[in-house]
C-alpha positions as CSV (number, residue, x, y, z in Angstrom):
1,P,-70.3,-37.0,-1.7
2,E,-69.7,-34.6,-4.5
3,F,-69.8,-37.3,-7.2
4,F,-72.0,-40.3,-7.8
5,V,-71.6,-43.5,-9.7
6,I,-74.3,-45.2,-11.7
7,D,-75.2,-48.7,-10.6
8,R,-73.3,-51.3,-12.6
9,G,-76.6,-53.0,-13.6
10,S,-77.5,-49.9,-15.7
11,S,-73.9,-49.4,-16.9
12,F,-73.5,-53.0,-18.1
13,T,-76.5,-52.5,-20.4
14,F,-74.0,-50.8,-22.7
15,S,-71.1,-53.2,-22.4
16,G,-69.9,-55.4,-25.2
17,N,-71.2,-53.3,-28.1
18,H,-70.2,-50.1,-29.8
19,H,-72.3,-47.1,-28.6
20,D,-72.2,-43.4,-29.2
21,L,-70.6,-42.0,-26.0
22,R,-72.8,-39.0,-25.8
23,D,-75.9,-41.2,-26.2
24,V,-74.7,-43.5,-23.4
25,A,-74.0,-40.5,-21.1
26,G,-77.3,-38.9,-21.9
27,K,-79.2,-42.1,-21.1
28,L,-77.3,-42.6,-17.8
29,G,-77.4,-38.9,-16.9
30,V,-73.7,-38.6,-16.4
31,R,-70.9,-36.3,-17.7
32,Y,-68.0,-38.8,-17.6
33,L,-67.5,-42.4,-18.5
34,V,-64.9,-44.9,-17.3
35,M,-64.2,-47.6,-19.8
36,G,-61.9,-50.6,-19.5
37,S,-60.7,-53.9,-20.9
38,L,-59.4,-57.1,-19.3
39,Q,-56.9,-59.6,-20.7
40,Q,-56.0,-62.8,-18.9
41,G,-53.6,-65.5,-19.7
42,E,-50.5,-67.5,-18.6
43,G,-51.0,-66.6,-15.0
44,R,-51.2,-62.9,-15.6
45,I,-54.0,-60.3,-15.7
46,R,-53.9,-56.9,-17.4
47,V,-56.6,-54.3,-16.9
48,T,-56.7,-51.0,-18.8
49,S,-59.0,-48.2,-17.8
50,E,-59.7,-44.8,-19.1
51,L,-61.8,-41.7,-18.2
52,I,-63.7,-40.1,-21.1
53,E,-65.4,-36.8,-21.2
54,A,-68.6,-37.9,-22.9
55,D,-69.6,-34.8,-24.8
56,T,-66.2,-34.3,-26.4
57,G,-64.9,-37.9,-26.5
58,I,-61.6,-36.6,-25.0
59,Q,-59.6,-39.1,-22.9
60,L,-58.8,-37.3,-19.6
61,W,-56.9,-40.1,-17.9
62,T,-55.7,-43.7,-18.5
63,S,-54.0,-46.3,-16.4
64,R,-52.9,-49.9,-16.8
65,Y,-52.7,-52.6,-14.1
66,N,-50.6,-55.8,-14.4
67,R,-50.6,-58.6,-11.9
68,K,-49.0,-62.0,-11.9
69,N,-50.7,-65.1,-10.5
70,P,-53.5,-63.0,-9.0
71,D,-56.4,-63.8,-6.8
72,L,-59.0,-62.3,-9.2
73,L,-61.4,-61.1,-6.5
74,E,-58.6,-59.3,-4.6
75,V,-57.3,-57.7,-7.8
76,I,-60.7,-56.5,-8.8
77,D,-61.2,-54.9,-5.4
78,E,-57.7,-53.3,-5.4
79,I,-58.1,-51.9,-9.0
80,A,-61.6,-50.5,-8.2
81,R,-60.2,-48.7,-5.1
82,S,-57.2,-47.4,-7.1
83,I,-59.4,-46.1,-9.9
84,A,-61.7,-44.4,-7.3
85,A,-58.6,-42.8,-5.6
86,S,-57.4,-41.4,-8.9
87,L,-60.7,-40.2,-10.2
88,M,-63.2,-39.4,-7.5
89,T,-61.4,-37.6,-4.6
90,S,-61.7,-33.9,-4.1
91,S,-58.4,-33.5,-5.9
92,G,-58.9,-36.2,-8.5
93,Q,-59.2,-36.2,-12.3
94,I,-62.9,-35.5,-12.4
95,A,-62.6,-32.5,-10.0
96,K,-59.8,-31.2,-12.3
97,A,-62.0,-31.7,-15.4
98,E,-64.9,-29.9,-13.7
99,L,-62.7,-26.9,-12.9
100,K,-61.5,-26.7,-16.5
101,R,-65.1,-26.7,-17.7
102,Q,-66.1,-23.6,-15.7
103,V,-62.8,-21.7,-16.3
104,V,-64.1,-20.7,-19.7
105,K,-67.4,-19.3,-18.4
106,A,-68.0,-15.6,-18.0
107,P,-68.3,-14.6,-14.3
108,K,-72.0,-13.7,-14.7
109,E,-72.7,-17.3,-15.7
110,F,-71.1,-18.8,-12.6
111,T,-73.3,-21.0,-10.5
112,V,-72.8,-21.7,-6.7
113,Y,-71.0,-24.9,-7.7
114,D,-68.7,-23.0,-10.0
115,H,-67.7,-20.6,-7.2
116,Y,-67.2,-23.6,-5.0
117,L,-64.9,-25.2,-7.5
118,R,-62.8,-22.0,-7.7
119,A,-62.5,-22.0,-3.9
120,R,-61.5,-25.7,-4.0
121,D,-58.8,-24.8,-6.5
122,C,-57.4,-22.1,-4.2
123,F,-57.6,-24.6,-1.3
124,H,-55.4,-27.1,-3.2
125,K,-52.9,-24.4,-4.2
126,S,-52.6,-23.4,-0.5
127,L,-51.1,-26.9,0.1
128,L,-48.2,-26.3,-2.3
129,P,-44.8,-24.8,-1.6
130,P,-43.4,-22.2,-1.1
131,W,-44.9,-21.5,2.2
132,D,-45.5,-17.7,1.7
133,K,-47.4,-18.3,-1.5
134,G,-49.4,-21.1,0.1
135,R,-50.4,-18.7,2.8
136,G,-51.7,-16.2,0.2
137,W,-53.7,-18.9,-1.5
138,S,-55.2,-19.9,1.8
139,R,-56.5,-16.4,2.5
140,L,-58.0,-16.3,-1.0
141,A,-59.6,-19.7,-0.6
142,K,-61.3,-18.5,2.6
143,E,-62.7,-15.5,0.8
144,K,-64.1,-17.6,-2.0
145,F,-65.6,-20.2,0.3
146,E,-67.3,-17.3,2.3
147,K,-68.6,-15.8,-1.0
148,T,-70.0,-19.2,-2.0
149,I,-71.7,-19.7,1.3
150,A,-73.3,-16.2,1.1
151,M,-74.8,-16.9,-2.3
152,S,-77.6,-19.2,-1.2
153,D,-79.9,-19.8,1.8
154,P,-79.5,-22.4,3.1
155,P,-75.8,-22.4,2.1
156,Y,-74.1,-24.9,-0.1
157,W,-72.9,-27.2,2.7
158,P,-69.8,-28.5,0.9
159,A,-68.6,-24.9,0.9
160,V,-69.1,-24.7,4.7
161,A,-67.1,-27.9,5.1
162,G,-64.5,-26.3,2.7
163,L,-64.2,-23.3,4.9
164,A,-63.7,-25.5,7.9
165,W,-61.0,-27.3,6.0
166,Q,-59.3,-24.0,5.1
167,H,-59.2,-23.0,8.8
168,S,-57.7,-26.4,9.6
169,I,-55.0,-25.8,7.0
170,E,-54.2,-22.4,8.5
171,F,-53.8,-24.2,11.9
172,D,-51.8,-27.1,10.5
173,W,-49.5,-25.2,8.2
174,D,-48.6,-22.3,10.4
175,Y,-50.5,-19.9,8.2
176,S,-52.5,-18.5,11.1
177,D,-51.6,-15.6,13.4
178,D,-54.2,-16.9,15.9
179,Y,-54.2,-20.7,16.2
180,E,-56.9,-20.8,18.8
181,A,-59.3,-18.8,16.5
182,S,-58.4,-21.0,13.5
183,G,-59.1,-24.2,15.4
184,R,-62.3,-22.9,16.9
185,Q,-63.6,-21.8,13.5
186,A,-62.6,-25.1,11.9
187,F,-64.6,-27.0,14.5
188,E,-67.7,-24.7,14.4
189,H,-67.9,-24.8,10.6
190,A,-67.4,-28.6,10.4
191,L,-70.0,-29.2,13.0
192,R,-72.5,-27.0,11.2
193,A,-71.9,-28.7,7.9
194,V,-72.3,-32.2,9.3
195,K,-75.4,-31.3,11.3
196,N,-77.1,-30.1,8.1
197,E,-75.7,-32.7,5.7
198,P,-74.5,-35.8,7.6
199,D,-73.6,-37.7,4.3
200,L,-71.0,-35.1,3.4
201,H,-67.8,-37.1,3.6
202,L,-65.5,-34.0,3.6
203,G,-67.5,-32.6,6.5
204,Q,-67.2,-35.8,8.5
205,W,-63.5,-35.9,7.7
206,V,-62.7,-32.3,8.9
207,L,-64.9,-32.8,12.0
208,G,-62.8,-35.9,12.8
209,W,-59.7,-33.7,12.4
210,A,-61.2,-31.0,14.7
211,Y,-62.2,-33.5,17.4
212,L,-58.6,-34.8,17.3
213,F,-56.6,-31.6,17.2
214,I,-58.9,-29.0,18.7
215,K,-61.0,-31.0,21.2
216,Q,-58.6,-33.9,21.8
217,D,-61.6,-36.2,21.9
218,Y,-60.0,-39.3,20.4
219,A,-63.1,-41.5,20.4
220,R,-65.2,-38.9,18.6
221,A,-62.4,-38.1,16.2
222,E,-62.2,-41.8,15.2
223,H,-66.0,-42.0,14.9
224,H,-66.2,-39.2,12.4
225,Y,-63.1,-40.3,10.5
226,N,-64.7,-43.7,10.1
227,L,-68.0,-42.2,9.0
228,A,-66.0,-40.3,6.3
229,R,-64.4,-43.5,5.2
230,E,-67.7,-45.3,4.9
231,L,-69.0,-42.4,2.7
232,N,-66.0,-42.5,0.4
233,L,-63.9,-45.7,0.6
234,G,-61.8,-44.6,-2.3
235,D,-60.3,-41.5,-0.7
236,C,-56.7,-42.4,-0.1
237,R,-55.9,-39.0,1.3
238,L,-58.3,-39.7,4.2
239,L,-56.9,-43.2,4.6
240,A,-53.4,-41.7,4.9
241,E,-54.4,-38.8,7.1
242,M,-56.0,-41.1,9.6
243,A,-52.5,-42.3,10.4
244,Q,-52.1,-39.1,12.5
245,L,-54.9,-40.4,14.8
246,F,-53.2,-43.8,15.1
247,I,-49.8,-42.3,15.8
248,L,-51.1,-39.9,18.5
249,T,-53.0,-42.7,20.2
250,G,-50.1,-45.1,20.1
251,R,-51.3,-47.5,17.4
252,Y,-48.2,-47.3,15.2
253,E,-48.7,-50.5,13.3
254,Q,-52.1,-49.4,12.2
255,A,-50.7,-46.1,11.1
256,I,-48.0,-47.8,9.0
257,M,-50.6,-50.2,7.5
258,N,-52.9,-47.3,6.5
259,L,-50.1,-45.4,4.9
260,N,-48.7,-48.3,3.0
261,Q,-52.2,-49.2,1.7
262,A,-52.8,-45.5,0.7
263,I,-49.4,-45.4,-1.1
264,R,-50.2,-48.7,-3.0
265,L,-53.6,-47.5,-4.1
266,H,-52.3,-44.1,-5.1
267,P,-48.9,-44.5,-6.7
268,Y,-48.6,-40.8,-7.6
269,H,-49.4,-39.6,-4.2
270,E,-48.3,-36.4,-2.5
271,Q,-45.0,-36.4,-0.6
272,W,-46.7,-36.0,2.8
273,Y,-47.8,-39.6,2.6
274,D,-44.1,-40.6,2.8
275,E,-43.4,-38.0,5.5
276,F,-46.2,-39.4,7.7
277,L,-44.8,-42.9,7.1
278,G,-41.4,-41.9,8.2
279,W,-42.9,-40.3,11.3
280,A,-44.9,-43.5,12.0
281,Y,-41.7,-45.7,11.7
282,E,-39.8,-43.4,14.1
283,E,-42.6,-43.4,16.7
284,N,-42.7,-47.2,16.3
285,G,-39.0,-47.6,17.3
286,Q,-37.8,-48.1,13.8
287,P,-35.5,-45.2,13.1
288,D,-33.7,-47.1,10.4
289,R,-37.0,-47.4,8.4
290,A,-37.7,-43.8,9.0
291,V,-34.3,-42.8,7.5
292,E,-35.0,-45.2,4.6
293,V,-38.3,-43.5,3.8
294,L,-37.4,-39.9,4.4
295,G,-33.9,-40.1,3.0
296,R,-35.2,-40.6,-0.5
297,F,-36.1,-36.9,-0.8
298,T,-33.8,-34.1,-1.6
299,E,-36.2,-31.7,0.1
300,L,-38.8,-32.4,2.8
301,E,-41.9,-30.3,3.1
302,G,-42.1,-29.7,6.8
303,T,-39.9,-28.6,9.7
304,W,-41.3,-31.5,11.7
305,S,-40.2,-34.0,9.0
306,Y,-36.6,-32.8,9.1
307,L,-36.8,-33.1,12.9
308,V,-38.1,-36.7,12.6
309,L,-35.1,-37.4,10.4
310,A,-32.7,-35.8,12.9
311,R,-34.2,-37.7,15.8
312,S,-33.9,-41.0,13.8
313,Y,-30.2,-40.4,13.1
314,L,-29.7,-39.5,16.8
315,Q,-31.1,-42.9,17.7
316,L,-28.9,-44.6,15.2
317,G,-25.8,-42.9,16.6
318,K,-24.9,-40.7,13.7
319,P,-24.2,-37.2,15.1
320,D,-22.9,-35.8,11.8
321,K,-26.3,-36.5,10.1
322,V,-28.1,-35.1,13.1
323,K,-26.2,-31.8,12.6
324,E,-26.8,-31.8,8.9
325,Y,-30.6,-32.2,9.2
326,F,-31.0,-29.9,12.2
327,K,-29.7,-27.1,9.9
328,H,-32.8,-27.6,7.8
329,V,-35.0,-27.6,10.8
330,D,-33.6,-24.2,11.9
331,R,-33.6,-22.9,8.3
332,L,-37.3,-23.6,7.8
333,H,-38.3,-22.3,11.2
334,R,-36.5,-19.0,10.6
335,Q,-38.2,-18.7,7.2
336,R,-41.6,-19.0,8.9
337,T,-41.1,-17.2,12.2
338,G,-38.0,-15.0,11.7
339,Q,-36.5,-16.7,14.8
340,A,-34.1,-19.5,15.6
341,F,-35.5,-22.9,16.5
342,T,-35.6,-23.5,20.2
343,L,-36.7,-26.2,22.5
344,E,-39.2,-23.8,24.1
345,A,-40.8,-23.1,20.7
346,W,-41.0,-26.8,19.9
347,T,-42.5,-27.7,23.3
348,D,-45.2,-25.1,22.6
349,W,-45.7,-26.5,19.1
350,V,-46.1,-30.1,20.4
351,G,-48.6,-28.9,23.0
352,A,-50.7,-27.1,20.4
353,K,-50.2,-29.3,17.3
354,E,-49.5,-32.9,18.4
355,P,-52.0,-33.9,21.0
356,Y,-50.5,-37.2,22.2
357,Q,-53.0,-39.2,24.2
358,D,-50.2,-40.5,26.4
359,P,-48.3,-37.6,28.0
360,D,-45.2,-39.8,28.2
361,R,-45.1,-40.0,24.4
362,A,-45.1,-36.2,24.2
363,K,-42.3,-36.1,26.8
364,R,-40.3,-38.6,24.7
365,V,-40.6,-36.3,21.6
366,I,-39.5,-33.2,23.6
367,D,-36.6,-35.1,25.3
368,L,-35.4,-36.4,21.9
369,T,-35.6,-32.9,20.4
370,K,-33.5,-31.5,23.3
371,A,-30.9,-34.2,22.6
372,V,-31.0,-33.3,18.9
373,I,-30.4,-29.6,19.7
374,D,-27.6,-30.5,22.1
375,C,-26.0,-32.7,19.5
376,A,-26.3,-29.9,16.8
377,N,-24.6,-27.5,19.2
378,G,-21.8,-29.9,20.0
379,K,-22.9,-30.6,23.6
380,T,-22.9,-34.4,23.2
């Protein structure tokens, strides 16, 4: 993993007394400290935690957890996971703080890790709307990952995994002009990273993705996803993304459980968590719950999310809503391809991007999409 945590036996040496933060950090060999307090009484528990940059004393992040009539052990575990999700993921508070630290450096002082952080920053920007800007950030991220890889021999393996990730994003987000090439490069870079650094959780994660979407090897995909989870139990993005595997292999309840757990542990999550949850509910035969989840947003991020919503309203017998949301499907599709949305285009997309283990489930999606298009065109 990119971050490490000092064992609590060493950390607790400094608990209960006032210490100079820079002195504590120096003795522990760390750059950041998480401090907290616990109050308990009248059947309630309150835990306050904060992230401190040790050499400046600046508070980078704080959060408060309140629980009524708690099972203390369960609450401790939940809070620990929530803190880890906020601080230690590749897009968490520590990663953001590290990026700020190297922004002030002159380029000649950049280390391999500094270049890697800049590539990661472009990677995260490539996930943000609008689509055309995201595509530009993706191309820049690939260039920066490739530059980082070329700086050392052997290469910095997290950068190799990062390059695999960027190719997977180009495949997933319709940034690529050659999906087959993007998928192949994602798989090859991920496999290379994991062979050389098996404990790299981002490498195991993207290799799981590649086995699912590129190789359609569901058992190996789950194996590598689980290895990634074991390496970083606090990564809620991974927990949420694994829902795709469960949806595509027909385990809808597991997908829903994963997503609800990820949302609970990461209250300020990205919108795609909810869009995946709506998808899982629709696949599970709960179109009403899909509408409840997806209908909360004034703007959805993906063409497929609007299509899930349109399919849900179709199943609920609300043709006016089907027509309303299909307009968004067609609008986004035209923005990205310059062409109207058609059943043929969607059939190709499902074949390339949604590798259902059961062919009947893929047929169901295509049949429902045809019914949506017919409804939108006034044929039913």
